[in-house]
C-alpha positions in Angstrom: 0.0 0.0 0.0 3.0 2.2 0.5 3.3 1.9 -3.3 -0.2 3.1 -4.1 -0.8 6.0 -6.5 -1.4 9.4 -5.2 -2.8 11.7 -7.9 -1.6 15.1 -6.7 1.9 13.9 -6.0 2.1 12.5 -9.5 2.9 8.9 -8.5 2.7 6.2 -5.8 2.8 7.0 -2.2 3.3 4.6 0.5 -1.9 0.1 22.3 -5.4 -2.2 32.7 -4.5 -0.2 34.9 -2.0 -1.6 37.5 -4.3 -3.1 40.1 -3.2 -1.7 43.4 -2.6 -4.2 46.1 -4.6 -3.4 49.2 -2.1 -3.0 52.0 -4.8 -3.6 54.6 -6.1 -6.7 52.8 -9.4 -5.1 51.6 -10.6 -7.7 49.2 -13.2 -5.6 47.4 -10.9 -2.9 46.1 -9.9 -4.8 42.9 -13.5 -5.3 41.9 -14.3 -1.6 42.6 -11.4 -0.5 40.4 -12.6 -2.7 37.5 -16.2 -1.3 38.0 -14.8 2.2 37.7 -12.9 1.4 34.5 -15.8 -0.3 32.8 -18.4 2.3 33.8 -17.7 4.7 30.9 -15.6 3.0 28.3 -16.8 5.3 25.5 -15.8 8.4 27.4 -12.5 6.9 28.4 -11.5 6.1 24.8 -12.6 9.5 23.5 -10.1 11.0 25.9 -7.2 8.7 25.0 -5.7 11.1 22.4 -5.5 13.9 25.0 -3.7 11.5 27.4 -1.1 10.9 24.7 -0.6 14.6 24.3 -0.1 14.9 28.1 2.5 12.1 27.9 4.5 14.2 25.4 6.2 11.6 23.3 6.9 7.9 22.9 8.5 5.3 20.7 6.2 3.5 18.2 6.1 0.2 16.3 3.6 -0.2 13.5 2.3 -3.2 11.5 -0.1 -3.1 8.6 -1.5 -6.3 7.2 -3.6 -6.6 4.1 -4.9 -9.4 2.0 -5.8 -8.9 -1.7 -5.7 -11.2 -4.7 -4.9 -14.2 -2.6 -1.8 -12.6 -1.2 -1.2 -11.3 2.3 1.4 -8.7 2.9 2.7 -7.0 6.0 4.4 -3.6 6.2 6.3 -2.8 9.4 7.5 0.5 10.8 9.4 1.8 13.9 10.2 5.2 15.2 9.3 8.1 17.6 6.4 10.5 17.9 6.1 13.9 19.5 2.4 14.2 20.5 2.7 17.9 21.5 4.3 19.0 18.3 2.2 16.5 16.3 5.3 15.2 14.5 6.6 11.7 14.0 9.4 9.8 12.3 9.1 6.2 11.1 11.4 3.8 9.3 9.0 1.8 7.2 10.1 -1.6 5.7 8.2 -2.9 2.7 7.8 -6.7 2.1 10.0 -8.6 -0.3 8.9 -9.2 -3.8 6.8 -12.4 -4.2 9.8 -14.2 -5.6 11.9 -13.2 -2.7 14.6 -12.0 -5.0 14.3 -8.2 -4.4 14.3 -6.3 -1.2 13.1 -2.7 -0.9 15.1 -0.1 0.9 13.5 1.1 4.1 11.6 4.3 3.6 11.9 7.1 6.1 8.6 8.8 6.7 8.0 12.1 8.5 4.4 12.5 9.8 2.8 15.9 10.3 -0.8 17.2 10.4 -2.0 17.1 6.8 1.3 16.0 5.3 3.5 12.9 4.8 7.2 13.3 3.8 9.0 10.3 2.4 12.7 9.7 1.7 14.2 6.7 -0.2 11.0 6.8 -2.1 12.7 5.5 -5.2 11.0 5.5 -8.6 13.1 8.3 -10.0 13.3 10.5 -6.9 16.9 11.6 -6.1 18.3 9.9 -3.0 18.8 13.2 -1.1 15.2 14.5 -1.8 11.9 14.1 0.0 8.5 13.5 -1.5 5.7 15.5 0.1 2.1 14.3 0.0 -1.0 16.3 1.1 -2.7 13.6 3.2 -6.0 15.5 3.3 -6.2 14.8 -0.5 -5.8 11.0 -0.1 -9.0 9.0 -0.1 -7.9 7.3 3.1 -6.3 10.3 4.7 -3.1 8.3 4.9 -4.5 6.0 7.6 -3.4 3.2 5.1 -1.5 4.7 2.2 1.8 5.3 3.8 2.0 1.7 5.1 1.7 2.9 8.7 -1.1 4.8 10.6 0.1 8.0 12.2 0.0 7.2 16.0 -1.8 10.4 16.9 -4.3 9.9 14.0 -4.8 6.4 15.3 -5.6 7.8 18.7 -7.9 10.5 17.3 -10.0 7.8 15.5 -11.1 6.9 19.1 -12.7 10.4 19.4 -15.4 9.0 17.3 -16.0 5.9 19.5 -19.7 5.0 19.2 -19.8 1.7 21.1 -17.2 0.1 23.4 -16.9 -2.6 26.1 -14.3 -3.2 28.7 -13.0 -6.7 28.0 -10.8 -6.9 31.1 -7.2 -6.7 32.5 -4.3 -8.3 30.8 -0.6 -7.9 30.4 1.3 -6.4 27.4 5.1 -6.5 27.2 5.3 -6.7 31.0 2.9 -3.8 31.6 -0.6 -4.5 33.1 -3.2 -2.9 30.8 -6.9 -2.8 30.3 -8.4 -4.0 27.1 -11.4 -2.3 25.3 -13.1 -3.3 22.1 -15.5 -1.2 20.1 -16.3 0.7 16.9 -15.5 4.2 16.0 -17.1 6.4 13.4 -14.6 8.3 11.2 -16.9 11.3 10.5 -17.6 11.8 14.2 -13.9 11.5 14.9 -13.1 14.2 12.3 -15.6 16.6 13.9 -13.9 16.1 17.3 -10.3 15.9 16.2 -7.7 18.5 17.0 -4.7 17.5 14.9 -6.3 15.4 12.2 -9.6 16.9 11.1 -8.9 16.9 7.4 -7.2 13.5 7.4 -10.1 11.8 9.2 -12.7 13.6 7.1 -11.0 12.4 4.0 -11.0 8.8 5.3 -14.7 9.0 6.3 -15.5 9.8 2.7 -13.0 7.5 1.0 -13.3 4.3 2.9 -15.9 1.7 2.0 -17.4 2.3 5.5 -16.8 5.0 8.1 -17.3 2.4 10.8 -13.9 1.2 12.2 -13.8 -1.7 14.6 -10.9 -1.6 17.0 -9.2 -3.2 20.0 -7.2 -0.9 22.3 -5.1 -1.4 25.5 -4.6 1.4 28.0 -2.1 1.4 30.9 -2.8 2.7 34.4 -2.4 6.3 33.2 -4.8 5.9 30.4 -2.1 6.0 27.7 -2.6 3.8 24.6 -0.1 0.9 24.7 -1.6 -0.9 21.7 -4.3 -0.2 19.3 -5.5 -2.2 16.3 -7.9 -0.9 13.7 -9.7 -2.8 10.9 -10.2 -0.6 7.9 -12.0 -1.4 4.7 -11.5 0.4 1.4 -12.3 0.1 -2.3 -9.4 -1.1 -4.3 -9.6 1.3 -7.3 -11.7 -0.2 -10.1 -11.4 -3.7 -8.7 -14.6 -5.5 -7.4 -15.1 -5.9 -3.6 -13.1 -4.2 -0.8 -9.7 -4.7 0.7 -9.5 -5.4 4.5 -6.6 -3.8 6.3 -5.5 -4.4 9.9 -3.3 -1.6 11.3 -1.6 -2.2 14.6 0.3 0.5 16.6 2.4 -0.2 19.7 3.5 2.7 21.9 6.2 2.5 24.6 9.0 4.4 26.3 6.9 7.4 26.9 8.9 10.7 27.4 11.8 9.7 25.2 13.5 12.5 23.1 11.6 12.9 19.8 13.3 15.6 17.8 11.5 15.5 14.5 12.4 18.2 11.9 10.6 18.6 8.7 12.6 19.0 5.5 13.3 22.5 4.1 11.5 23.4 0.9 14.7 23.1 -1.1 15.0 19.4 -0.1 11.5 18.5 -1.4 11.4 16.9 -4.8 9.2 18.8 -7.2 9.6 16.6 -10.3 7.5 13.9 -11.7 7.5 10.5 -9.9 7.9 7.5 -12.0 5.2 4.9 -12.2 5.5 1.6 -10.2 
């Protein structure tokens, strides 16, 4: 999907609270905490993006899986995100060619509100240049196109949560988390978004359905540790829809995340080759 065409660019674009032990042996405390967490799951999830902003920054790992034409591919990414500045940097690794004979160079992606910058794009782009894409002009708002969902945009999808249930407490990478499952509406998310209004509005119109099923895991501070969305979009003129599962893992909150966007002179203005 990181190789999908983007018209205006002229070519293809590519996470339970820690249960507190009762020092005095009060056996009812754990149940009371669970009751509090499950009382308003919709409200809790709609505030998740704000909690990330309060956290400041984190590392991120992404995975995007899609199945089309009998083939399943996975695109992986890793990097950092500054939630206050609304900027991120990911190193995205595309899958091998089907024959396994050709490996793609990792693509560096810079994420910003309304824009995606890519380096090592290939297809005729000079090695020292960046490609800039207006993500509000993409039919999916770049929730899928870049091969990774912007972590803050992924969180802001939850602003449109319509239904949600508290599944229960579990553990994720050594951290106790609480698991929620529900469905968000992209149009509602766009209306409530702060950093990604245009992106989510584009996705609400461009996806096969604005309803997005999700599973999300929050830590004891309400921060997203893992979130998994299931998107559905129309594959150009092809019949049927393509199902995409996008997973984002967030960890090491508060790490340095110095993300700088390229200067205008470093952005490629020429035509991007097909393929």
